C-alpha positions, 0 to 999 in steps of 0.5 A: 846804980840800983835797977830802980834808978836805972829804970827811972833814968831810962824812962827820962832818956826816952822821954827826951828823944821827943821828935826823933822818937815820934819820927821813928815810930811813924816810919814804916821802914823795917830796918834790919839790925844784927846784935852780937851780944849775950843772947836774949832771955826768951821768957822776958815778956817783951822779948817773947812778944817780939819773937812771936810777932816776928820783930826778932827774926832769927837767933843763933849761937856762935859757937853753936852750943851757946843758946841764943834764947838764954841770957843769964847776964841780961846784957843782950836782953837789955840791949834789945829792949833799948833798941826796940824802944828807940826803933820800934819797927826794927827787925832784930837778928840775935847772935849770941857770941858771949858765954854766960861769963861774958867771955867770947869762946874761941872758935873759927866762927867767932874769929870770922865774926870779929874779922868782919866787924 
């Protein structure tokens, strides 16, 4: 599936949310969401804006040598973008638990995360 087709599909999907999306946009509730993924691309315009306005509250790498503000695969950045389109008032906490190859490095922190989930 080409990226242009995916973008068109995503726009159509969000257009169909209709009343649900209107309700979410008018709600002033701040829902806190933790995203365990490949991090986010901090230079992506939407992510940079969300980071500067506090919608992205914190970013951590597990293990600590994973940079949560670098997302070479784009998976976490895409997930965060979809989340903010669906719940624009969300407060996001980003945990990068997958390396640049999509693998979860072995560490005690990651084992603890998996056990919690």
